[in-house]
The first five atom37 places (N, CA, C, CB, O) and aatype in JSON, in Angstrom:
{
  "aatype": [12, 2, 16, 9, 16, 16, 2, 7, 16, 16, 0, 16, 9, 16, 19, 1, 7, 3, 9, 3, 13, 3, 16, 10, 14, 14, 9, 1, 0, 0, 0, 3, 0, 10, 14, 0, 8, 19, 16, 7, 10, 10, 17, 3, 10, 2, 8, 16, 10, 13, 12, 3, 9, 0, 7, 10, 8, 10, 10, 13, 0, 14, 16, 14, 14, 3, 1, 14, 3, 1, 1, 9, 16, 19, 16, 7, 10, 1, 14, 5, 14, 10, 1, 10, 10, 1, 10, 0, 0, 6, 16, 2, 14, 0, 0, 13, 14, 10, 3, 1, 10, 9, 4, 3, 16, 14, 0, 14, 10],
  "atom_mask": [
    [1, 1, 1, 1, 1],
    [1, 1, 1, 1, 1],
    [1, 1, 1, 1, 1],
    [1, 1, 1, 1, 1],
    [1, 1, 1, 1, 1],
    [1, 1, 1, 1, 1],
    [1, 1, 1, 1, 1],
    [1, 1, 1, 0, 1],
    [1, 1, 1, 1, 1],
    [1, 1, 1, 1, 1],
    [1, 1, 1, 1, 1],
    [1, 1, 1, 1, 1],
    [1, 1, 1, 1, 1],
    [1, 1, 1, 1, 1],
    [1, 1, 1, 1, 1],
    [1, 1, 1, 1, 1],
    [1, 1, 1, 0, 1],
    [1, 1, 1, 1, 1],
    [1, 1, 1, 1, 1],
    [1, 1, 1, 1, 1],
    [1, 1, 1, 1, 1],
    [1, 1, 1, 1, 1],
    [1, 1, 1, 1, 1],
    [1, 1, 1, 1, 1],
    [1, 1, 1, 1, 1],
    [1, 1, 1, 1, 1],
    [1, 1, 1, 1, 1],
    [1, 1, 1, 1, 1],
    [1, 1, 1, 1, 1],
    [1, 1, 1, 1, 1],
    [1, 1, 1, 1, 1],
    [1, 1, 1, 1, 1],
    [1, 1, 1, 1, 1],
    [1, 1, 1, 1, 1],
    [1, 1, 1, 1, 1],
    [1, 1, 1, 1, 1],
    [1, 1, 1, 1, 1],
    [1, 1, 1, 1, 1],
    [1, 1, 1, 1, 1],
    [1, 1, 1, 0, 1],
    [1, 1, 1, 1, 1],
    [1, 1, 1, 1, 1],
    [1, 1, 1, 1, 1],
    [1, 1, 1, 1, 1],
    [1, 1, 1, 1, 1],
    [1, 1, 1, 1, 1],
    [1, 1, 1, 1, 1],
    [1, 1, 1, 1, 1],
    [1, 1, 1, 1, 1],
    [1, 1, 1, 1, 1],
    [1, 1, 1, 1, 1],
    [1, 1, 1, 1, 1],
    [1, 1, 1, 1, 1],
    [1, 1, 1, 1, 1],
    [1, 1, 1, 0, 1],
    [1, 1, 1, 1, 1],
    [1, 1, 1, 1, 1],
    [1, 1, 1, 1, 1],
    [1, 1, 1, 1, 1],
    [1, 1, 1, 1, 1],
    [1, 1, 1, 1, 1],
    [1, 1, 1, 1, 1],
    [1, 1, 1, 1, 1],
    [1, 1, 1, 1, 1],
    [1, 1, 1, 1, 1],
    [1, 1, 1, 1, 1],
    [1, 1, 1, 1, 1],
    [1, 1, 1, 1, 1],
    [1, 1, 1, 1, 1],
    [1, 1, 1, 1, 1],
    [1, 1, 1, 1, 1],
    [1, 1, 1, 1, 1],
    [1, 1, 1, 1, 1],
    [1, 1, 1, 1, 1],
    [1, 1, 1, 1, 1],
    [1, 1, 1, 0, 1],
    [1, 1, 1, 1, 1],
    [1, 1, 1, 1, 1],
    [1, 1, 1, 1, 1],
    [1, 1, 1, 1, 1],
    [1, 1, 1, 1, 1],
    [1, 1, 1, 1, 1],
    [1, 1, 1, 1, 1],
    [1, 1, 1, 1, 1],
    [1, 1, 1, 1, 1],
    [1, 1, 1, 1, 1],
    [1, 1, 1, 1, 1],
    [1, 1, 1, 1, 1],
    [1, 1, 1, 1, 1],
    [1, 1, 1, 1, 1],
    [1, 1, 1, 1, 1],
    [1, 1, 1, 1, 1],
    [1, 1, 1, 1, 1],
    [1, 1, 1, 1, 1],
    [1, 1, 1, 1, 1],
    [1, 1, 1, 1, 1],
    [1, 1, 1, 1, 1],
    [1, 1, 1, 1, 1],
    [1, 1, 1, 1, 1],
    [1, 1, 1, 1, 1],
    [1, 1, 1, 1, 1],
    [1, 1, 1, 1, 1],
    [1, 1, 1, 1, 1],
    [1, 1, 1, 1, 1],
    [1, 1, 1, 1, 1],
    [1, 1, 1, 1, 1],
    [1, 1, 1, 1, 1],
    [1, 1, 1, 1, 1],
    [1, 1, 1, 1, 1]
  ],
  "atom_positions": [
    [[-3.91, -7.87, 13.67], [-2.54, -7.46, 13.88], [-1.79, -7.54, 12.55], [-1.86, -8.33, 14.96], [-1.87, -8.54, 11.85]],
    [[-1.08, -6.51, 12.23], [-0.27, -6.47, 11.02], [1.08, -7.09, 11.31], [-0.12, -5.01, 10.51], [1.58, -7.02, 12.44]],
    [[1.68, -7.69, 10.29], [3.01, -8.26, 10.46], [3.98, -7.58, 9.5], [2.99, -9.79, 10.23], [3.62, -7.18, 8.4]],
    [[5.21, -7.48, 9.96], [6.27, -6.84, 9.18], [7.42, -7.81, 9.06], [6.73, -5.5, 9.83], [7.89, -8.36, 10.06]],
    [[7.89, -8.02, 7.83], [9.1, -8.8, 7.61], [10.04, -7.97, 6.76], [8.78, -10.17, 6.93], [9.61, -7.2, 5.9]],
    [[11.32, -8.13, 7.0], [12.32, -7.43, 6.19], [13.29, -8.44, 5.61], [13.07, -6.35, 7.03], [13.61, -9.46, 6.22]],
    [[13.75, -8.12, 4.41], [14.74, -8.94, 3.73], [15.69, -7.97, 3.03], [14.08, -9.95, 2.71], [15.42, -7.52, 1.92]],
    [[16.78, -7.66, 3.68], [17.72, -6.7, 3.11], [17.11, -5.31, 3.09], [0.0, 0.0, 0.0], [16.78, -4.75, 4.13]],
    [[16.96, -4.76, 1.88], [16.43, -3.41, 1.73], [14.94, -3.4, 1.41], [17.19, -2.67, 0.65], [14.4, -2.35, 1.06]],
    [[14.28, -4.54, 1.53], [12.85, -4.63, 1.24], [12.1, -5.07, 2.49], [12.59, -5.61, 0.08], [12.53, -5.97, 3.21]],
    [[10.97, -4.42, 2.73], [10.09, -4.81, 3.83], [8.73, -5.16, 3.27], [9.98, -3.67, 4.88], [8.28, -4.59, 2.28]],
    [[8.08, -6.12, 3.91], [6.7, -6.48, 3.58], [5.86, -6.24, 4.81], [6.6, -7.97, 3.09], [6.16, -6.74, 5.9]],
    [[4.79, -5.48, 4.63], [3.82, -5.28, 5.7], [2.54, -5.98, 5.27], [3.58, -3.75, 6.01], [1.93, -5.63, 4.26]],
    [[2.14, -6.98, 6.05], [0.91, -7.71, 5.79], [-0.18, -7.09, 6.66], [1.07, -9.24, 6.09], [-0.13, -7.15, 7.89]],
    [[-1.15, -6.49, 5.98], [-2.26, -5.85, 6.68], [-3.35, -6.89, 6.91], [-2.81, -4.62, 5.87], [-3.76, -7.59, 5.98]],
    [[-3.8, -6.99, 8.12], [-4.87, -7.94, 8.47], [-6.1, -7.14, 8.88], [-4.42, -8.91, 9.62], [-6.22, -6.69, 10.02]],
    [[-7.01, -6.98, 7.93], [-8.24, -6.24, 8.2], [-8.41, -5.09, 7.22], [0.0, 0.0, 0.0], [-7.59, -4.89, 6.32]],
    [[-9.48, -4.35, 7.43], [-9.82, -3.24, 6.54], [-8.86, -2.08, 6.7], [-11.24, -2.77, 6.81], [-8.19, -1.93, 7.72]],
    [[-8.8, -1.26, 5.65], [-8.04, -0.02, 5.71], [-9.04, 1.11, 5.56], [-6.92, 0.04, 4.59], [-9.65, 1.3, 4.51]],
    [[-9.2, 1.87, 6.65], [-10.06, 3.04, 6.65], [-9.41, 4.08, 7.56], [-11.54, 2.69, 7.12], [-8.31, 3.86, 8.07]],
    [[-10.08, 5.2, 7.78], [-9.43, 6.25, 8.56], [-9.23, 5.87, 10.02], [-10.25, 7.52, 8.49], [-8.38, 6.45, 10.69]],
    [[-9.99, 4.91, 10.54], [-9.77, 4.45, 11.91], [-8.56, 3.54, 12.01], [-11.01, 3.72, 12.43], [-7.84, 3.58, 13.01]],
    [[-8.32, 2.73, 11.01], [-7.21, 1.78, 11.06], [-5.93, 2.32, 10.42], [-7.6, 0.49, 10.36], [-4.86, 1.73, 10.58]],
    [[-6.03, 3.44, 9.7], [-4.87, 3.98, 9.0], [-3.7, 4.37, 9.91], [-5.29, 5.19, 8.21], [-2.56, 4.04, 9.58]],
    [[-3.91, 5.05, 11.04], [-2.75, 5.49, 11.84], [-1.79, 4.38, 12.24], [-3.24, 6.16, 13.07], [-0.58, 4.55, 12.07]],
    [[-2.25, 3.24, 12.78], [-1.25, 2.21, 13.13], [-0.6, 1.56, 11.92], [-1.9, 1.14, 13.98], [0.55, 1.13, 11.98]],
    [[-1.33, 1.49, 10.81], [-0.74, 0.93, 9.6], [0.36, 1.85, 9.08], [-1.82, 0.71, 8.51], [1.45, 1.4, 8.74]],
    [[0.05, 3.13, 9.03], [1.05, 4.11, 8.58], [2.23, 4.15, 9.55], [0.41, 5.53, 8.46], [3.38, 4.28, 9.12]],
    [[1.97, 4.04, 10.84], [3.05, 4.06, 11.83], [4.01, 2.89, 11.61], [2.48, 4.0, 13.25], [5.22, 3.03, 11.81]],
    [[3.47, 1.74, 11.21], [4.33, 0.59, 10.94], [5.3, 0.9, 9.8], [3.48, -0.66, 10.59], [6.48, 0.56, 9.87]],
    [[4.81, 1.55, 8.75], [5.67, 1.92, 7.62], [6.67, 3.0, 8.03], [4.83, 2.4, 6.42], [7.83, 2.96, 7.64]],
    [[6.21, 3.97, 8.82], [7.09, 5.05, 9.25], [8.22, 4.56, 10.16], [6.28, 6.13, 9.98], [9.28, 5.18, 10.23]],
    [[7.99, 3.45, 10.84], [9.0, 2.92, 11.77], [10.06, 2.07, 11.09], [8.32, 2.11, 12.84], [11.01, 1.64, 11.74]],
    [[9.92, 1.83, 9.79], [10.92, 1.02, 9.09], [12.26, 1.74, 9.08], [10.47, 0.71, 7.65], [12.31, 2.97, 9.03]],
    [[13.36, 0.98, 9.13], [14.68, 1.62, 9.1], [14.93, 2.36, 7.77], [15.77, 0.56, 9.31], [14.34, 2.04, 6.74]],
    [[15.8, 3.33, 7.84], [16.08, 4.17, 6.67], [16.66, 3.39, 5.51], [17.04, 5.28, 7.05], [16.51, 3.8, 4.36]],
    [[17.33, 2.26, 5.76], [17.95, 1.5, 4.67], [16.91, 0.74, 3.83], [18.97, 0.52, 5.22], [17.25, 0.21, 2.77]],
    [[15.68, 0.68, 4.29], [14.62, -0.01, 3.54], [14.18, 0.9, 2.39], [13.4, -0.38, 4.47], [13.62, 1.98, 2.61]],
    [[14.44, 0.44, 1.17], [14.1, 1.24, -0.02], [12.92, 0.67, -0.8], [15.3, 1.34, -0.93], [12.44, 1.3, -1.74]],
    [[12.45, -0.49, -0.41], [11.29, -1.1, -1.07], [10.29, -1.55, -0.02], [0.0, 0.0, 0.0], [10.64, -2.2, 0.96]],
    [[9.02, -1.19, -0.24], [7.97, -1.57, 0.69], [6.86, -2.27, -0.09], [7.41, -0.33, 1.45], [6.27, -1.69, -1.0]],
    [[6.6, -3.51, 0.28], [5.53, -4.3, -0.33], [4.39, -4.4, 0.67], [6.04, -5.72, -0.73], [4.55, -4.9, 1.78]],
    [[3.23, -3.91, 0.26], [2.02, -4.04, 1.06], [1.32, -5.32, 0.62], [1.07, -2.79, 0.9], [0.89, -5.44, -0.53]],
    [[1.2, -6.27, 1.53], [0.48, -7.52, 1.27], [-0.95, -7.34, 1.77], [1.18, -8.76, 1.96], [-1.18, -7.26, 2.98]],
    [[-1.91, -7.27, 0.84], [-3.3, -7.0, 1.2], [-4.19, -8.23, 1.03], [-3.84, -5.87, 0.35], [-5.4, -8.1, 0.83]],
    [[-3.61, -9.41, 1.1], [-4.39, -10.65, 1.0], [-5.51, -10.74, 2.03], [-3.48, -11.84, 1.14], [-6.54, -11.37, 1.78]],
    [[-5.32, -10.12, 3.19], [-6.3, -10.2, 4.28], [-7.12, -8.92, 4.41], [-5.59, -10.5, 5.59], [-7.75, -8.69, 5.44]],
    [[-7.11, -8.09, 3.37], [-7.85, -6.82, 3.4], [-9.01, -6.92, 2.41], [-6.92, -5.62, 3.05], [-8.82, -6.88, 1.2]],
    [[-10.2, -7.05, 2.96], [-11.4, -7.17, 2.12], [-11.95, -5.81, 1.71], [-12.47, -7.95, 2.84], [-12.59, -5.7, 0.67]],
    [[-11.71, -4.78, 2.52], [-12.26, -3.45, 2.25], [-11.2, -2.39, 2.45], [-13.46, -3.17, 3.16], [-10.39, -2.46, 3.38]],
    [[-11.21, -1.4, 1.56], [-10.32, -0.26, 1.66], [-11.09, 0.95, 1.16], [-8.99, -0.48, 0.85], [-11.69, 0.9, 0.09]],
    [[-11.07, 2.05, 1.92], [-11.69, 3.27, 1.44], [-10.59, 4.26, 1.04], [-12.62, 3.89, 2.53], [-9.44, 3.86, 0.82]],
    [[-10.93, 5.51, 0.93], [-9.97, 6.51, 0.46], [-8.71, 6.57, 1.33], [-10.62, 7.88, 0.43], [-7.66, 7.02, 0.88]],
    [[-8.82, 6.11, 2.58], [-7.63, 6.06, 3.44], [-6.55, 5.18, 2.83], [-8.01, 5.54, 4.84], [-5.36, 5.45, 2.98]],
    [[-6.96, 4.12, 2.14], [-6.0, 3.26, 1.46], [-5.26, 4.0, 0.35], [0.0, 0.0, 0.0], [-4.07, 3.77, 0.13]],
    [[-5.97, 4.88, -0.35], [-5.31, 5.68, -1.38], [-4.29, 6.61, -0.74], [-6.35, 6.49, -2.19], [-3.2, 6.8, -1.28]],
    [[-4.64, 7.2, 0.4], [-3.69, 8.05, 1.12], [-2.46, 7.25, 1.54], [-4.35, 8.68, 2.35], [-1.33, 7.74, 1.45]],
    [[-2.67, 6.04, 1.99], [-1.56, 5.19, 2.42], [-0.62, 4.85, 1.25], [-2.09, 3.9, 3.04], [0.6, 4.96, 1.37]],
    [[-1.2, 4.45, 0.14], [-0.41, 3.94, -0.98], [0.19, 5.03, -1.87], [-1.25, 3.04, -1.82], [1.21, 4.81, -2.51]],
    [[-0.45, 6.2, -1.92], [-0.01, 7.22, -2.86], [0.43, 8.53, -2.22], [-1.1, 7.5, -3.82], [0.7, 9.5, -2.94]],
    [[0.52, 8.59, -0.91], [0.95, 9.83, -0.27], [2.39, 10.15, -0.63], [0.79, 9.73, 1.27], [3.23, 9.24, -0.69]],
    [[2.69, 11.41, -0.88], [4.08, 11.76, -1.17], [4.95, 11.51, 0.06], [4.19, 13.24, -1.61], [4.49, 11.59, 1.2]],
    [[6.2, 11.19, -0.19], [7.15, 10.94, 0.89], [7.51, 12.25, 1.56], [8.43, 10.22, 0.36], [7.92, 13.2, 0.89]],
    [[7.37, 12.32, 2.89], [7.8, 13.54, 3.58], [9.3, 13.77, 3.38], [7.48, 13.46, 5.09], [10.05, 12.81, 3.23]],
    [[9.72, 15.03, 3.36], [11.14, 15.33, 3.07], [12.12, 14.73, 4.07], [11.33, 16.82, 3.03], [13.28, 14.53, 3.73]],
    [[11.68, 14.44, 5.29], [12.59, 13.89, 6.3], [12.65, 12.36, 6.29], [12.17, 14.37, 7.67], [13.28, 11.76, 7.16]],
    [[12.0, 11.73, 5.3], [11.98, 10.26, 5.22], [12.57, 9.81, 3.89], [10.53, 9.72, 5.38], [12.52, 10.54, 2.9]],
    [[13.13, 8.6, 3.86], [13.71, 8.1, 2.61], [12.62, 7.75, 1.59], [14.6, 6.86, 2.88], [11.53, 7.32, 1.96]],
    [[12.93, 7.95, 0.31], [12.02, 7.51, -0.75], [12.01, 5.99, -0.77], [12.43, 8.08, -2.13], [13.05, 5.35, -0.62]],
    [[10.83, 5.43, -0.97], [10.68, 3.98, -1.06], [9.86, 3.63, -2.27], [10.04, 3.4, 0.22], [8.91, 4.34, -2.62]],
    [[10.22, 2.54, -2.92], [9.39, 2.0, -4.0], [8.27, 1.23, -3.34], [10.22, 1.09, -4.99], [8.51, 0.25, -2.64]],
    [[7.04, 1.67, -3.57], [5.85, 1.07, -2.96], [5.19, 0.14, -3.97], [4.86, 2.17, -2.48], [4.92, 0.54, -5.1]],
    [[4.93, -1.1, -3.56], [4.2, -2.05, -4.39], [3.15, -2.75, -3.52], [5.16, -3.08, -5.05], [3.23, -2.74, -2.3]],
    [[2.18, -3.35, -4.21], [1.07, -4.02, -3.52], [0.88, -5.39, -4.14], [-0.24, -3.18, -3.61], [1.04, -5.58, -5.34]],
    [[0.55, -6.35, -3.29], [0.21, -7.69, -3.75], [-1.04, -8.16, -3.01], [1.39, -8.67, -3.54], [-1.38, -7.62, -1.96]],
    [[-1.7, -9.16, -3.57], [-2.84, -9.77, -2.91], [-4.09, -8.94, -2.88], [0.0, 0.0, 0.0], [-4.89, -9.05, -1.95]],
    [[-4.28, -8.11, -3.89], [-5.47, -7.25, -3.9], [-6.75, -8.07, -4.04], [-5.38, -6.24, -5.03], [-6.89, -8.86, -4.97]],
    [[-7.66, -7.86, -3.12], [-8.97, -8.49, -3.16], [-9.87, -7.64, -4.07], [-9.58, -8.63, -1.72], [-9.49, -6.54, -4.44]],
    [[-11.05, -8.13, -4.43], [-11.89, -7.43, -5.42], [-12.23, -5.97, -5.08], [-13.16, -8.18, -5.6], [-12.1, -5.11, -5.95]],
    [[-12.66, -5.68, -3.85], [-13.06, -4.31, -3.55], [-11.88, -3.34, -3.56], [-13.76, -4.26, -2.2], [-11.99, -2.29, -4.19]],
    [[-10.75, -3.63, -2.89], [-9.62, -2.7, -2.98], [-9.12, -2.53, -4.42], [-8.47, -3.19, -2.1], [-8.72, -1.43, -4.82]],
    [[-9.14, -3.6, -5.19], [-8.71, -3.49, -6.59], [-9.64, -2.58, -7.37], [-8.66, -4.88, -7.24], [-9.19, -1.77, -8.17]],
    [[-10.95, -2.72, -7.14], [-11.91, -1.85, -7.81], [-11.67, -0.39, -7.47], [-13.34, -2.24, -7.43], [-11.71, 0.48, -8.34]],
    [[-11.41, -0.12, -6.2], [-11.13, 1.25, -5.77], [-9.89, 1.8, -6.46], [-10.96, 1.32, -4.25], [-9.9, 2.94, -6.93]],
    [[-8.83, 1.02, -6.52], [-7.6, 1.47, -7.18], [-7.82, 1.71, -8.66], [-6.48, 0.46, -6.97], [-7.32, 2.68, -9.22]],
    [[-8.55, 0.81, -9.3], [-8.83, 1.0, -10.73], [-9.67, 2.25, -10.99], [-9.54, -0.22, -11.3], [-9.42, 2.98, -11.95]],
    [[-10.66, 2.49, -10.14], [-11.48, 3.69, -10.3], [-10.65, 4.95, -10.1], [-12.65, 3.66, -9.3], [-10.79, 5.91, -10.86]],
    [[-9.79, 4.95, -9.1], [-8.92, 6.1, -8.87], [-7.99, 6.32, -10.06], [-8.09, 5.9, -7.58], [-7.78, 7.46, -10.48]],
    [[-7.44, 5.24, -10.6], [-6.54, 5.36, -11.75], [-7.27, 5.85, -12.99], [-5.87, 4.02, -12.05], [-6.71, 6.64, -13.77]],
    [[-8.5, 5.41, -13.19], [-9.29, 5.89, -14.33], [-9.6, 7.37, -14.18], [-10.59, 5.09, -14.47], [-9.6, 8.12, -15.16]],
    [[-9.88, 7.79, -12.96], [-10.24, 9.18, -12.69], [-9.03, 10.1, -12.84], [-10.83, 9.31, -11.29], [-9.14, 11.19, -13.41]],
    [[-7.88, 9.67, -12.32], [-6.69, 10.51, -12.37], [-5.44, 9.63, -12.47], [-6.61, 11.42, -11.11], [-4.8, 9.34, -11.46]],
    [[-5.1, 9.19, -13.69], [-3.96, 8.27, -13.85], [-2.62, 8.85, -13.4], [-3.86, 7.85, -15.27], [-1.74, 8.09, -12.99]],
    [[-2.46, 10.16, -13.47], [-1.19, 10.75, -13.05], [-1.01, 10.67, -11.53], [-1.11, 12.22, -13.51], [0.1, 10.47, -11.05]],
    [[-2.1, 10.82, -10.79], [-2.03, 10.78, -9.33], [-2.03, 9.36, -8.79], [-3.19, 11.56, -8.74], [-1.51, 9.1, -7.7]],
    [[-2.62, 8.42, -9.55], [-2.77, 7.04, -9.09], [-2.22, 6.07, -10.14], [-4.25, 6.73, -8.78], [-2.99, 5.35, -10.78]],
    [[-0.89, 6.04, -10.33], [-0.28, 5.18, -11.36], [-0.22, 3.71, -10.93], [1.13, 5.67, -11.69], [0.69, 3.3, -10.2]],
    [[-1.19, 2.93, -11.37], [-1.24, 1.52, -10.97], [-0.1, 0.7, -11.53], [-2.54, 0.92, -11.4], [0.29, -0.3, -10.93]],
    [[0.44, 1.09, -12.67], [1.5, 0.3, -13.28], [2.74, 0.23, -12.4], [1.87, 0.88, -14.64], [3.5, -0.74, -12.5]],
    [[2.98, 1.2, -11.57], [4.14, 1.15, -10.67], [3.8, 0.55, -9.32], [4.71, 2.55, -10.48], [4.69, 0.2, -8.55]],
    [[2.5, 0.42, -9.02], [2.08, -0.02, -7.7], [1.83, -1.52, -7.61], [0.84, 0.71, -7.3], [2.23, -2.16, -6.64]],
    [[1.18, -2.07, -8.61], [0.77, -3.47, -8.55], [1.88, -4.36, -9.07], [-0.52, -3.7, -9.37], [2.3, -4.24, -10.22]],
    [[2.36, -5.26, -8.2], [3.49, -6.1, -8.59], [3.06, -7.45, -9.13], [4.39, -6.31, -7.41], [3.88, -8.18, -9.69]],
    [[1.78, -7.79, -8.98], [1.27, -9.01, -9.6], [0.06, -8.63, -10.44], [0.91, -10.09, -8.53], [-0.59, -7.62, -10.17]],
    [[-0.24, -9.42, -11.42], [-1.29, -9.07, -12.34], [-2.64, -9.49, -11.77], [-1.04, -9.73, -13.71], [-2.9, -10.68, -11.59]],
    [[-3.5, -8.49, -11.47], [-4.82, -8.85, -10.95], [-5.72, -9.38, -12.04], [-5.47, -7.67, -10.28], [-5.58, -9.02, -13.21]],
    [[-6.65, -10.23, -11.65], [-7.63, -10.75, -12.6], [-8.59, -9.64, -13.0], [-8.4, -11.96, -12.0], [-8.92, -8.79, -12.17]],
    [[-9.05, -9.65, -14.25], [-10.01, -8.63, -14.66], [-11.31, -8.76, -13.88], [-10.27, -8.72, -16.16], [-11.69, -9.85, -13.46]],
    [[-11.98, -7.64, -13.71], [-13.27, -7.66, -13.0], [-14.4, -7.94, -13.94], [-13.52, -6.36, -12.29], [-15.55, -7.99, -13.52]]
  ]
}
């Protein structure tokens, strides 16, 4: 079960479990259900051991025109999700800008 906390204009969604195409819809629905005044979204991935390309879709999808823009950040990256993000950033840094996404400094691999 994922948990959501809000503090003013910032929300934190703590994902508990893997992020893949089977688990993506309820995770995305949690973010989509946030109130419009929320301008910052922190994904806490401390409990996420595995993430596939669905995680990239979650973290880097463009904001639909009918939804507010939010600053997206991530904390608690475990080794495999971090590796995936680094590989995506190496492959296409313009599409996967890690410098704006990661709010804490991950340890080198």
